[in-house]
PDB file with one MODEL, atoms N, CA, C and O in Angstrom:
MODEL        1
ATOM      1  N   MET A   1      51.781  38.163  95.733  1.00  0.00           N
ATOM      2  CA  MET A   1      52.846  37.205  95.931  1.00  0.00           C
ATOM      3  C   MET A   1      53.239  37.178  97.401  1.00  0.00           C
ATOM      4  O   MET A   1      53.205  38.199  98.087  1.00  0.00           O
ATOM      5  N   LYS A   2      53.598  36.034  97.853  1.00  0.00           N
ATOM      6  CA  LYS A   2      54.091  35.910  99.211  1.00  0.00           C
ATOM      7  C   LYS A   2      55.524  36.430  99.276  1.00  0.00           C
ATOM      8  O   LYS A   2      56.356  36.132  98.419  1.00  0.00           O
ATOM      9  N   SER A   3      55.783  37.212 100.316  1.00  0.00           N
ATOM     10  CA  SER A   3      57.162  37.637 100.500  1.00  0.00           C
ATOM     11  C   SER A   3      57.919  36.507 101.184  1.00  0.00           C
ATOM     12  O   SER A   3      57.309  35.597 101.746  1.00  0.00           O
ATOM     13  N   GLU A   4      59.205  36.563 101.138  1.00  0.00           N
ATOM     14  CA  GLU A   4      60.106  35.601 101.759  1.00  0.00           C
ATOM     15  C   GLU A   4      60.277  34.294 100.981  1.00  0.00           C
ATOM     16  O   GLU A   4      61.149  33.500 101.334  1.00  0.00           O
ATOM     17  N   ILE A   5      59.478  34.037  99.936  1.00  0.00           N
ATOM     18  CA  ILE A   5      59.674  32.792  99.189  1.00  0.00           C
ATOM     19  C   ILE A   5      60.267  33.045  97.808  1.00  0.00           C
ATOM     20  O   ILE A   5      60.722  32.107  97.154  1.00  0.00           O
ATOM     21  N   HIS A   6      60.269  34.291  97.357  1.00  0.00           N
ATOM     22  CA  HIS A   6      60.798  34.620  96.038  1.00  0.00           C
ATOM     23  C   HIS A   6      62.176  35.254  96.180  1.00  0.00           C
ATOM     24  O   HIS A   6      62.423  35.977  97.145  1.00  0.00           O
ATOM     25  N   PRO A   7      63.077  34.996  95.234  1.00  0.00           N
ATOM     26  CA  PRO A   7      64.406  35.623  95.301  1.00  0.00           C
ATOM     27  C   PRO A   7      64.306  37.128  95.060  1.00  0.00           C
ATOM     28  O   PRO A   7      63.362  37.607  94.431  1.00  0.00           O
ATOM     29  N   VAL A   8      65.261  37.838  95.551  1.00  0.00           N
ATOM     30  CA  VAL A   8      65.299  39.293  95.391  1.00  0.00           C
ATOM     31  C   VAL A   8      65.872  39.612  94.017  1.00  0.00           C
ATOM     32  O   VAL A   8      66.946  39.132  93.654  1.00  0.00           O
ATOM     33  N   ASN A   9      65.145  40.424  93.257  1.00  0.00           N
ATOM     34  CA  ASN A   9      65.603  40.854  91.934  1.00  0.00           C
ATOM     35  C   ASN A   9      66.271  42.212  92.043  1.00  0.00           C
ATOM     36  O   ASN A   9      65.864  43.061  92.836  1.00  0.00           O
ATOM     37  N   HIS A  10      67.307  42.402  91.231  1.00  0.00           N
ATOM     38  CA  HIS A  10      68.066  43.646  91.224  1.00  0.00           C
ATOM     39  C   HIS A  10      68.097  44.180  89.798  1.00  0.00           C
ATOM     40  O   HIS A  10      68.032  43.401  88.847  1.00  0.00           O
ATOM     41  N   PRO A  11      68.196  45.498  89.635  1.00  0.00           N
ATOM     42  CA  PRO A  11      68.383  46.037  88.287  1.00  0.00           C
ATOM     43  C   PRO A  11      69.780  45.651  87.776  1.00  0.00           C
ATOM     44  O   PRO A  11      70.779  45.788  88.483  1.00  0.00           O
ATOM     45  N   VAL A  12      69.817  45.172  86.549  1.00  0.00           N
ATOM     46  CA  VAL A  12      71.063  44.664  85.974  1.00  0.00           C
ATOM     47  C   VAL A  12      71.256  45.256  84.589  1.00  0.00           C
ATOM     48  O   VAL A  12      70.295  45.436  83.841  1.00  0.00           O
ATOM     49  N   LEU A  13      72.492  45.554  84.256  1.00  0.00           N
ATOM     50  CA  LEU A  13      72.860  45.976  82.907  1.00  0.00           C
ATOM     51  C   LEU A  13      73.656  44.836  82.290  1.00  0.00           C
ATOM     52  O   LEU A  13      74.767  44.544  82.731  1.00  0.00           O
ATOM     53  N   PHE A  14      73.097  44.195  81.276  1.00  0.00           N
ATOM     54  CA  PHE A  14      73.786  43.111  80.580  1.00  0.00           C
ATOM     55  C   PHE A  14      74.632  43.720  79.467  1.00  0.00           C
ATOM     56  O   PHE A  14      74.158  44.576  78.720  1.00  0.00           O
ATOM     57  N   VAL A  15      75.878  43.280  79.356  1.00  0.00           N
ATOM     58  CA  VAL A  15      76.803  43.822  78.360  1.00  0.00           C
ATOM     59  C   VAL A  15      77.353  42.672  77.531  1.00  0.00           C
ATOM     60  O   VAL A  15      77.925  41.720  78.062  1.00  0.00           O
ATOM     61  N   ASP A  16      77.168  42.778  76.212  1.00  0.00           N
ATOM     62  CA  ASP A  16      77.709  41.799  75.273  1.00  0.00           C
ATOM     63  C   ASP A  16      78.498  42.566  74.223  1.00  0.00           C
ATOM     64  O   ASP A  16      77.956  42.972  73.195  1.00  0.00           O
ATOM     65  N   GLY A  17      79.766  42.757  74.489  1.00  0.00           N
ATOM     66  CA  GLY A  17      80.598  43.540  73.567  1.00  0.00           C
ATOM     67  C   GLY A  17      80.151  44.983  73.564  1.00  0.00           C
ATOM     68  O   GLY A  17      80.248  45.666  74.584  1.00  0.00           O
ATOM     69  N   GLU A  18      79.661  45.459  72.430  1.00  0.00           N
ATOM     70  CA  GLU A  18      79.204  46.840  72.332  1.00  0.00           C
ATOM     71  C   GLU A  18      77.717  46.988  72.602  1.00  0.00           C
ATOM     72  O   GLU A  18      77.220  48.113  72.646  1.00  0.00           O
ATOM     73  N   HIS A  19      76.989  45.893  72.783  1.00  0.00           N
ATOM     74  CA  HIS A  19      75.552  45.927  73.043  1.00  0.00           C
ATOM     75  C   HIS A  19      75.295  45.899  74.536  1.00  0.00           C
ATOM     76  O   HIS A  19      75.918  45.132  75.271  1.00  0.00           O
ATOM     77  N   GLU A  20      74.375  46.740  74.979  1.00  0.00           N
ATOM     78  CA  GLU A  20      73.996  46.802  76.384  1.00  0.00           C
ATOM     79  C   GLU A  20      72.480  46.876  76.476  1.00  0.00           C
ATOM     80  O   GLU A  20      71.845  47.535  75.654  1.00  0.00           O
ATOM     81  N   TRP A  21      71.895  46.215  77.458  1.00  0.00           N
ATOM     82  CA  TRP A  21      70.472  46.329  77.705  1.00  0.00           C
ATOM     83  C   TRP A  21      70.207  46.126  79.191  1.00  0.00           C
ATOM     84  O   TRP A  21      70.945  45.436  79.893  1.00  0.00           O
ATOM     85  N   GLN A  22      69.128  46.753  79.640  1.00  0.00           N
ATOM     86  CA  GLN A  22      68.781  46.713  81.052  1.00  0.00           C
ATOM     87  C   GLN A  22      67.737  45.642  81.303  1.00  0.00           C
ATOM     88  O   GLN A  22      66.921  45.322  80.438  1.00  0.00           O
ATOM     89  N   GLY A  23      67.783  45.100  82.504  1.00  0.00           N
ATOM     90  CA  GLY A  23      66.807  44.108  82.906  1.00  0.00           C
ATOM     91  C   GLY A  23      66.871  43.920  84.404  1.00  0.00           C
ATOM     92  O   GLY A  23      67.504  44.697  85.118  1.00  0.00           O
ATOM     93  N   ILE A  24      66.206  42.875  84.869  1.00  0.00           N
ATOM     94  CA  ILE A  24      66.278  42.535  86.278  1.00  0.00           C
ATOM     95  C   ILE A  24      66.752  41.100  86.399  1.00  0.00           C
ATOM     96  O   ILE A  24      66.481  40.268  85.533  1.00  0.00           O
ATOM     97  N   SER A  25      67.452  40.821  87.469  1.00  0.00           N
ATOM     98  CA  SER A  25      67.994  39.491  87.675  1.00  0.00           C
ATOM     99  C   SER A  25      68.312  39.316  89.145  1.00  0.00           C
ATOM    100  O   SER A  25      68.358  40.282  89.906  1.00  0.00           O
ATOM    101  N   THR A  26      68.528  38.086  89.529  1.00  0.00           N
ATOM    102  CA  THR A  26      68.963  37.789  90.896  1.00  0.00           C
ATOM    103  C   THR A  26      70.477  37.857  91.006  1.00  0.00           C
ATOM    104  O   THR A  26      71.020  37.736  92.104  1.00  0.00           O
ATOM    105  N   MET A  27      71.164  38.047  89.894  1.00  0.00           N
ATOM    106  CA  MET A  27      72.626  38.074  89.887  1.00  0.00           C
ATOM    107  C   MET A  27      73.144  39.407  90.407  1.00  0.00           C
ATOM    108  O   MET A  27      72.536  40.457  90.199  1.00  0.00           O
ATOM    109  N   LYS A  28      74.282  39.338  91.088  1.00  0.00           N
ATOM    110  CA  LYS A  28      74.982  40.525  91.561  1.00  0.00           C
ATOM    111  C   LYS A  28      76.436  40.431  91.123  1.00  0.00           C
ATOM    112  O   LYS A  28      77.007  39.342  91.053  1.00  0.00           O
ATOM    113  N   THR A  29      77.023  41.580  90.832  1.00  0.00           N
ATOM    114  CA  THR A  29      78.449  41.610  90.506  1.00  0.00           C
ATOM    115  C   THR A  29      79.097  42.755  91.268  1.00  0.00           C
ATOM    116  O   THR A  29      78.414  43.603  91.843  1.00  0.00           O
ATOM    117  N   ALA A  30      80.418  42.766  91.264  1.00  0.00           N
ATOM    118  CA  ALA A  30      81.144  43.835  91.938  1.00  0.00           C
ATOM    119  C   ALA A  30      81.092  45.130  91.141  1.00  0.00           C
ATOM    120  O   ALA A  30      81.186  46.221  91.705  1.00  0.00           O
ATOM    121  N   GLU A  31      80.940  45.003  89.820  1.00  0.00           N
ATOM    122  CA  GLU A  31      80.908  46.186  88.954  1.00  0.00           C
ATOM    123  C   GLU A  31      79.491  46.742  88.889  1.00  0.00           C
ATOM    124  O   GLU A  31      78.534  45.998  88.673  1.00  0.00           O
ATOM    125  N   THR A  32      79.363  48.038  89.077  1.00  0.00           N
ATOM    126  CA  THR A  32      78.057  48.686  88.994  1.00  0.00           C
ATOM    127  C   THR A  32      78.151  49.918  88.107  1.00  0.00           C
ATOM    128  O   THR A  32      79.232  50.459  87.874  1.00  0.00           O
ATOM    129  N   ARG A  33      76.993  50.347  87.618  1.00  0.00           N
ATOM    130  CA  ARG A  33      76.919  51.557  86.805  1.00  0.00           C
ATOM    131  C   ARG A  33      75.589  52.242  87.123  1.00  0.00           C
ATOM    132  O   ARG A  33      74.559  51.579  87.244  1.00  0.00           O
ATOM    133  N   VAL A  34      75.613  53.537  87.255  1.00  0.00           N
ATOM    134  CA  VAL A  34      74.400  54.301  87.562  1.00  0.00           C
ATOM    135  C   VAL A  34      73.761  54.739  86.252  1.00  0.00           C
ATOM    136  O   VAL A  34      74.398  55.389  85.424  1.00  0.00           O
ATOM    137  N   ILE A  35      72.487  54.373  86.073  1.00  0.00           N
ATOM    138  CA  ILE A  35      71.728  54.744  84.879  1.00  0.00           C
ATOM    139  C   ILE A  35      70.424  55.376  85.353  1.00  0.00           C
ATOM    140  O   ILE A  35      69.654  54.749  86.080  1.00  0.00           O
ATOM    141  N   ASP A  36      70.182  56.601  84.947  1.00  0.00           N
ATOM    142  CA  ASP A  36      68.985  57.352  85.342  1.00  0.00           C
ATOM    143  C   ASP A  36      68.820  57.390  86.853  1.00  0.00           C
ATOM    144  O   ASP A  36      67.699  57.307  87.355  1.00  0.00           O
ATOM    145  N   GLY A  37      69.914  57.513  87.577  1.00  0.00           N
ATOM    146  CA  GLY A  37      69.868  57.609  89.022  1.00  0.00           C
ATOM    147  C   GLY A  37      69.696  56.287  89.756  1.00  0.00           C
ATOM    148  O   GLY A  37      69.582  56.274  90.982  1.00  0.00           O
ATOM    149  N   ILE A  38      69.675  55.186  89.034  1.00  0.00           N
ATOM    150  CA  ILE A  38      69.517  53.859  89.637  1.00  0.00           C
ATOM    151  C   ILE A  38      70.803  53.075  89.421  1.00  0.00           C
ATOM    152  O   ILE A  38      71.329  53.015  88.310  1.00  0.00           O
ATOM    153  N   GLU A  39      71.301  52.477  90.494  1.00  0.00           N
ATOM    154  CA  GLU A  39      72.526  51.695  90.401  1.00  0.00           C
ATOM    155  C   GLU A  39      72.210  50.297  89.860  1.00  0.00           C
ATOM    156  O   GLU A  39      71.406  49.565  90.437  1.00  0.00           O
ATOM    157  N   HIS A  40      72.852  49.941  88.750  1.00  0.00           N
ATOM    158  CA  HIS A  40      72.660  48.646  88.102  1.00  0.00           C
ATOM    159  C   HIS A  40      73.924  47.810  88.270  1.00  0.00           C
ATOM    160  O   HIS A  40      75.036  48.332  88.189  1.00  0.00           O
ATOM    161  N   TYR A  41      73.750  46.524  88.501  1.00  0.00           N
ATOM    162  CA  TYR A  41      74.891  45.605  88.479  1.00  0.00           C
ATOM    163  C   TYR A  41      75.212  45.310  87.021  1.00  0.00           C
ATOM    164  O   TYR A  41      74.302  45.110  86.217  1.00  0.00           O
ATOM    165  N   VAL A  42      76.481  45.281  86.674  1.00  0.00           N
ATOM    166  CA  VAL A  42      76.908  45.050  85.295  1.00  0.00           C
ATOM    167  C   VAL A  42      77.284  43.579  85.145  1.00  0.00           C
ATOM    168  O   VAL A  42      78.178  43.085  85.831  1.00  0.00           O
ATOM    169  N   VAL A  43      76.594  42.884  84.243  1.00  0.00           N
ATOM    170  CA  VAL A  43      76.851  41.468  83.984  1.00  0.00           C
ATOM    171  C   VAL A  43      77.341  41.337  82.546  1.00  0.00           C
ATOM    172  O   VAL A  43      76.614  41.667  81.609  1.00  0.00           O
ATOM    173  N   HIS A  44      78.558  40.861  82.371  1.00  0.00           N
ATOM    174  CA  HIS A  44      79.118  40.642  81.035  1.00  0.00           C
ATOM    175  C   HIS A  44      78.724  39.242  80.570  1.00  0.00           C
ATOM    176  O   HIS A  44      78.955  38.259  81.273  1.00  0.00           O
ATOM    177  N   VAL A  45      78.131  39.159  79.386  1.00  0.00           N
ATOM    178  CA  VAL A  45      77.741  37.875  78.815  1.00  0.00           C
ATOM    179  C   VAL A  45      78.538  37.633  77.543  1.00  0.00           C
ATOM    180  O   VAL A  45      78.906  38.575  76.841  1.00  0.00           O
ATOM    181  N   GLU A  46      78.803  36.356  77.250  1.00  0.00           N
ATOM    182  CA  GLU A  46      79.588  36.017  76.059  1.00  0.00           C
ATOM    183  C   GLU A  46      78.738  36.001  74.805  1.00  0.00           C
ATOM    184  O   GLU A  46      79.177  36.457  73.749  1.00  0.00           O
ATOM    185  N   ILE A  47      77.534  35.483  74.910  1.00  0.00           N
ATOM    186  CA  ILE A  47      76.664  35.359  73.742  1.00  0.00           C
ATOM    187  C   ILE A  47      75.268  35.828  74.120  1.00  0.00           C
ATOM    188  O   ILE A  47      74.750  35.503  75.188  1.00  0.00           O
ATOM    189  N   SER A  48      74.674  36.596  73.224  1.00  0.00           N
ATOM    190  CA  SER A  48      73.302  37.052  73.414  1.00  0.00           C
ATOM    191  C   SER A  48      72.595  37.022  72.062  1.00  0.00           C
ATOM    192  O   SER A  48      73.165  36.576  71.066  1.00  0.00           O
ATOM    193  N   ALA A  49      71.369  37.490  72.034  1.00  0.00           N
ATOM    194  CA  ALA A  49      70.637  37.538  70.776  1.00  0.00           C
ATOM    195  C   ALA A  49      71.280  38.517  69.791  1.00  0.00           C
ATOM    196  O   ALA A  49      71.031  38.432  68.589  1.00  0.00           O
ATOM    197  N   PHE A  50      72.103  39.446  70.289  1.00  0.00           N
ATOM    198  CA  PHE A  50      72.783  40.396  69.405  1.00  0.00           C
ATOM    199  C   PHE A  50      73.953  39.754  68.668  1.00  0.00           C
ATOM    200  O   PHE A  50      74.290  40.182  67.564  1.00  0.00           O
ATOM    201  N   THR A  51      74.586  38.722  69.263  1.00  0.00           N
ATOM    202  CA  THR A  51      75.798  38.165  68.665  1.00  0.00           C
ATOM    203  C   THR A  51      75.696  36.695  68.297  1.00  0.00           C
ATOM    204  O   THR A  51      76.581  36.190  67.606  1.00  0.00           O
ATOM    205  N   HIS A  52      74.668  35.989  68.723  1.00  0.00           N
ATOM    206  CA  HIS A  52      74.570  34.567  68.413  1.00  0.00           C
ATOM    207  C   HIS A  52      74.247  34.388  66.935  1.00  0.00           C
ATOM    208  O   HIS A  52      73.345  35.053  66.426  1.00  0.00           O
ATOM    209  N   PRO A  53      74.954  33.512  66.235  1.00  0.00           N
ATOM    210  CA  PRO A  53      74.747  33.346  64.794  1.00  0.00           C
ATOM    211  C   PRO A  53      73.314  32.971  64.409  1.00  0.00           C
ATOM    212  O   PRO A  53      72.858  33.344  63.328  1.00  0.00           O
ATOM    213  N   PHE A  54      72.604  32.251  65.258  1.00  0.00           N
ATOM    214  CA  PHE A  54      71.227  31.865  64.926  1.00  0.00           C
ATOM    215  C   PHE A  54      70.330  33.091  64.827  1.00  0.00           C
ATOM    216  O   PHE A  54      69.499  33.179  63.923  1.00  0.00           O
ATOM    217  N   TYR A  55      70.488  34.033  65.742  1.00  0.00           N
ATOM    218  CA  TYR A  55      69.632  35.209  65.760  1.00  0.00           C
ATOM    219  C   TYR A  55      70.081  36.292  64.791  1.00  0.00           C
ATOM    220  O   TYR A  55      69.256  37.082  64.334  1.00  0.00           O
ATOM    221  N   THR A  56      71.366  36.347  64.467  1.00  0.00           N
ATOM    222  CA  THR A  56      71.861  37.392  63.573  1.00  0.00           C
ATOM    223  C   THR A  56      71.746  37.003  62.106  1.00  0.00           C
ATOM    224  O   THR A  56      71.943  37.850  61.234  1.00  0.00           O
ATOM    225  N   GLY A  57      71.431  35.745  61.811  1.00  0.00           N
ATOM    226  CA  GLY A  57      71.313  35.310  60.430  1.00  0.00           C
ATOM    227  C   GLY A  57      72.637  34.998  59.778  1.00  0.00           C
ATOM    228  O   GLY A  57      72.689  34.820  58.561  1.00  0.00           O
ATOM    229  N   GLN A  58      73.710  34.923  60.542  1.00  0.00           N
ATOM    230  CA  GLN A  58      75.028  34.650  59.987  1.00  0.00           C
ATOM    231  C   GLN A  58      75.400  33.183  60.086  1.00  0.00           C
ATOM    232  O   GLN A  58      76.539  32.808  59.809  1.00  0.00           O
ATOM    233  N   LYS A  59      74.451  32.357  60.478  1.00  0.00           N
ATOM    234  CA  LYS A  59      74.728  30.934  60.613  1.00  0.00           C
ATOM    235  C   LYS A  59      75.024  30.356  59.234  1.00  0.00           C
ATOM    236  O   LYS A  59      74.297  30.605  58.272  1.00  0.00           O
ATOM    237  N   LYS A  60      76.079  29.598  59.157  1.00  0.00           N
ATOM    238  CA  LYS A  60      76.477  28.996  57.887  1.00  0.00           C
ATOM    239  C   LYS A  60      75.648  27.736  57.657  1.00  0.00           C
ATOM    240  O   LYS A  60      75.643  26.827  58.487  1.00  0.00           O
ATOM    241  N   ILE A  61      74.965  27.691  56.551  1.00  0.00           N
ATOM    242  CA  ILE A  61      74.169  26.525  56.186  1.00  0.00           C
ATOM    243  C   ILE A  61      74.814  25.896  54.960  1.00  0.00           C
ATOM    244  O   ILE A  61      75.153  26.592  54.003  1.00  0.00           O
ATOM    245  N   VAL A  62      74.980  24.598  54.991  1.00  0.00           N
ATOM    246  CA  VAL A  62      75.578  23.906  53.855  1.00  0.00           C
ATOM    247  C   VAL A  62      74.608  24.017  52.683  1.00  0.00           C
ATOM    248  O   VAL A  62      73.434  23.668  52.801  1.00  0.00           O
ATOM    249  N   ASP A  63      75.106  24.498  51.569  1.00  0.00           N
ATOM    250  CA  ASP A  63      74.230  24.652  50.419  1.00  0.00           C
ATOM    251  C   ASP A  63      73.910  23.301  49.797  1.00  0.00           C
ATOM    252  O   ASP A  63      74.696  22.360  49.897  1.00  0.00           O
ATOM    253  N   THR A  64      72.749  23.213  49.154  1.00  0.00           N
ATOM    254  CA  THR A  64      72.319  21.940  48.576  1.00  0.00           C
ATOM    255  C   THR A  64      73.199  21.535  47.407  1.00  0.00           C
ATOM    256  O   THR A  64      73.383  20.343  47.160  1.00  0.00           O
ATOM    257  N   ALA A  65      73.746  22.505  46.684  1.00  0.00           N
ATOM    258  CA  ALA A  65      74.628  22.165  45.560  1.00  0.00           C
ATOM    259  C   ALA A  65      75.859  21.432  46.076  1.00  0.00           C
ATOM    260  O   ALA A  65      76.309  20.469  45.456  1.00  0.00           O
ATOM    261  N   GLY A  66      76.395  21.867  47.177  1.00  0.00           N
ATOM    262  CA  GLY A  66      77.547  21.190  47.772  1.00  0.00           C
ATOM    263  C   GLY A  66      77.204  19.778  48.193  1.00  0.00           C
ATOM    264  O   GLY A  66      78.026  18.873  48.049  1.00  0.00           O
ATOM    265  N   ARG A  67      76.028  19.576  48.700  1.00  0.00           N
ATOM    266  CA  ARG A  67      75.597  18.238  49.104  1.00  0.00           C
ATOM    267  C   ARG A  67      75.415  17.333  47.892  1.00  0.00           C
ATOM    268  O   ARG A  67      75.789  16.161  47.916  1.00  0.00           O
ATOM    269  N   VAL A  68      74.837  17.890  46.836  1.00  0.00           N
ATOM    270  CA  VAL A  68      74.627  17.092  45.622  1.00  0.00           C
ATOM    271  C   VAL A  68      75.965  16.709  45.012  1.00  0.00           C
ATOM    272  O   VAL A  68      76.155  15.563  44.605  1.00  0.00           O
ATOM    273  N   GLU A  69      76.895  17.658  44.945  1.00  0.00           N
ATOM    274  CA  GLU A  69      78.220  17.363  44.382  1.00  0.00           C
ATOM    275  C   GLU A  69      78.930  16.295  45.210  1.00  0.00           C
ATOM    276  O   GLU A  69      79.568  15.402  44.652  1.00  0.00           O
ATOM    277  N   LYS A  70      78.827  16.379  46.499  1.00  0.00           N
ATOM    278  CA  LYS A  70      79.444  15.376  47.371  1.00  0.00           C
ATOM    279  C   LYS A  70      78.813  14.004  47.131  1.00  0.00           C
ATOM    280  O   LYS A  70      79.517  12.995  47.085  1.00  0.00           O
ATOM    281  N   PHE A  71      77.503  13.967  46.979  1.00  0.00           N
ATOM    282  CA  PHE A  71      76.806  12.711  46.702  1.00  0.00           C
ATOM    283  C   PHE A  71      77.262  12.126  45.361  1.00  0.00           C
ATOM    284  O   PHE A  71      77.534  10.930  45.251  1.00  0.00           O
ATOM    285  N   MET A  72      77.338  12.983  44.357  1.00  0.00           N
ATOM    286  CA  MET A  72      77.734  12.507  43.030  1.00  0.00           C
ATOM    287  C   MET A  72      79.171  11.992  43.037  1.00  0.00           C
ATOM    288  O   MET A  72      79.459  10.985  42.390  1.00  0.00           O
ATOM    289  N   ARG A  73      80.066  12.645  43.741  1.00  0.00           N
ATOM    290  CA  ARG A  73      81.442  12.155  43.824  1.00  0.00           C
ATOM    291  C   ARG A  73      81.499  10.805  44.528  1.00  0.00           C
ATOM    292  O   ARG A  73      82.249   9.917  44.123  1.00  0.00           O
ATOM    293  N   ARG A  74      80.717  10.659  45.562  1.00  0.00           N
ATOM    294  CA  ARG A  74      80.752   9.432  46.353  1.00  0.00           C
ATOM    295  C   ARG A  74      80.185   8.242  45.573  1.00  0.00           C
ATOM    296  O   ARG A  74      80.729   7.140  45.635  1.00  0.00           O
ATOM    297  N   TYR A  75      79.100   8.467  44.845  1.00  0.00           N
ATOM    298  CA  TYR A  75      78.427   7.356  44.187  1.00  0.00           C
ATOM    299  C   TYR A  75      78.579   7.361  42.670  1.00  0.00           C
ATOM    300  O   TYR A  75      77.881   6.604  41.996  1.00  0.00           O
ATOM    301  N   ALA A  76      79.454   8.174  42.109  1.00  0.00           N
ATOM    302  CA  ALA A  76      79.637   8.234  40.652  1.00  0.00           C
ATOM    303  C   ALA A  76      80.215   6.922  40.127  1.00  0.00           C
ATOM    304  O   ALA A  76      79.846   6.495  39.032  1.00  0.00           O
ATOM    305  N   ASN A  77      81.090   6.283  40.857  1.00  0.00           N
ATOM    306  CA  ASN A  77      81.688   5.044  40.390  1.00  0.00           C
ATOM    307  C   ASN A  77      80.699   3.886  40.389  1.00  0.00           C
ATOM    308  O   ASN A  77      80.916   2.908  39.674  1.00  0.00           O
ATOM    309  N   GLN A  78      79.644   3.958  41.146  1.00  0.00           N
ATOM    310  CA  GLN A  78      78.698   2.856  41.232  1.00  0.00           C
ATOM    311  C   GLN A  78      77.767   2.793  40.031  1.00  0.00           C
ATOM    312  O   GLN A  78      77.176   1.743  39.777  1.00  0.00           O
ATOM    313  N   GLU A  79      77.616   3.893  39.276  1.00  0.00           N
ATOM    314  CA  GLU A  79      76.756   3.873  38.116  1.00  0.00           C
ATOM    315  C   GLU A  79      77.315   2.938  37.034  1.00  0.00           C
ATOM    316  O   GLU A  79      76.544   2.274  36.341  1.00  0.00           O
ATOM    317  N   GLY A  80      78.619   2.880  36.886  1.00  0.00           N
ATOM    318  CA  GLY A  80      79.236   2.036  35.883  1.00  0.00           C
ATOM    319  C   GLY A  80      79.151   0.556  36.249  1.00  0.00           C
ATOM    320  O   GLY A  80      79.259  -0.293  35.364  1.00  0.00           O
ATOM    321  N   LYS A  81      78.965   0.225  37.503  1.00  0.00           N
ATOM    322  CA  LYS A  81      78.923  -1.175  37.950  1.00  0.00           C
ATOM    323  C   LYS A  81      77.598  -1.841  37.617  1.00  0.00           C
ATOM    324  O   LYS A  81      77.534  -3.068  37.547  1.00  0.00           O
ATOM    325  N   LYS A  82      76.538  -1.065  37.410  1.00  0.00           N
ATOM    326  CA  LYS A  82      75.220  -1.649  37.173  1.00  0.00           C
ATOM    327  C   LYS A  82      75.162  -2.251  35.837  1.00  0.00           C
ATOM    328  O   LYS A  82      74.129  -2.796  35.450  1.00  0.00           O
TER     329      LYS A  82
ENDMDL
END
């Protein structure tokens, strides 16, 4: 790789509530933490794969029974008109 054209990467500790993981990033913060003798910048994130409903399986999906009941309520009066 050519030097001088790529951004400088730093060791980073990403924190999402009680979950923490290490990585590299171009981001810097004022908060740092030493892990295994290496100083990491601490980046607090709001949502990650640990807490996002899509990845945790807690996403609420409308059940088909609810959809059918809603359909029947909406169009139940039209059956008598035929």
